[in-house]
N, C-alpha and C positions, 0 to 999 in steps of 0.2 A: 606776136600774132595772137589774136583772140579767137578761141575756138567755141566759145559759149556766148550766150546772150542773157542779159538780166531779165528775169521774168517779172511781169506786172501782176498785180493782184488778180486780175481777170484770168490770166494765164494759169496761175496757181490754182484758182478755184475750179476752173474747167478741168485741169489735170487731175485734181483730187476727185472730182465727180466721176470722170471717166475711169480712173483707177478703181474706184469702188464698184462701178458698174461692171468692169471687166473681171474683177475678183469675184463678184457675186455670180457672174456667168460661169466662171470656172467651178465654183462650188455647187452650182445647180445643173450644169449641162448633162451630168450623168443620168439625171432623171428622164430627160427627153431624148438624148442620143446615146444609143447603147454601144456603138463602135467608136473606137479611139480615133480613127481616121475622120469620121464625121465630126467629132468634137473639135479636132484641129482645124478643119475647114471652116466650121462655124466660128471658131475663135479668131481665125485670121480675118474673115469677113467682118466680124464685129469690130476688131481692132482697126481695120482700114476705115470703116465708117466712123468710128470714134476719133481717129486721128484726123480724118478729113474735116469733121465738124470742128475739131480743135483749131485747125488752120483757118477754116472759114470764120469762126467766131472771133479769133484773136488777130487775124491778118498780120502775121509777122513780117517785118521789113526784110529780114534775111532768113529765108526758109531753111537754109543748110545749117546756120548757127543755131536756129531754133530747134531743128531736128537733133543736133548734137546735144543740146541741153535737155530736151525731152528724153532722148535715148539714155543719157547718163543717169538722170533722176529715176527713170523707170527701171533701169537695170538694177540699181541699188535696191529699190523697193521690192522688185520681183524676186531677186535673189534672197533678200532677207525674209520675205513672206514664205517662199518655198522651203527655206532652211528651217524656219520656225515650225511650219506645218509638218514637214516630213521628218525632221530630226527630233524635235521636242514634243510634238503632239502625237503623231502617228508612229514614230520610230520605224519608218520604212524607207529612208532616203536611199538606201542601196538599191532597192527595187524600183524607185522612181527617179534615179539619177539621170538616165537618158531622156526621160519624159521632161524633167526639169530643164535640162540643157536645151532641149528643143523649144520649150516655152521661152527661155531666156533669149535664144537666138531670134525667135519670131518677134519678141518684144523690142529688141534692139534694132532690128532691120526695118520694121514697118514704119517708123517715123520718116525714114529716108524714102522709102517706096511711096508712101502717101504724100510726102512733100513733092516728089516728082509729079505725082498725079495731080496735086493741087496746082502746081505751076502749069502743067499741061492743059488743065481745064480752065485756065484763065485767072489764076490767082496772081498776086503781085509778082 
C-alpha cells in the first residue's frame, strides 16, 4: 500500500516558497507579537492559509496521500531547522525543547486539518 504521492515540480516549488515564508515569519514574529500565545495563533493561521493555497494551487488527486507527503517532508525540514538553530547557533535547545515540539506537532497536523478544510470547501 502506498502512503505517499510523487510530487510534481509545481508542488515542490510552492512547498519551498511556503516553507521559506513560514520560516521567515517565525524569525520576525517576535518583533510584532510580544506574547508567545499570540505568535502560535498567528503561526497556525498563517500555516492554514499557506496549506490551503498549496492545495488550491496544486489540486492534488488524493488529498490524504498528498498531506502525508507534505507532512513528512516538512517534519524533516522543521526538525532539522530547529536543531540547527537551537543546538548549533543559539545553544539553547534545552530551554526551547517544548517550544520546538509544539511547532513540530503543529507543522505535522496542519496539512491534514487543512486537507479536510479543502475538501469541505469544495476541493476535489
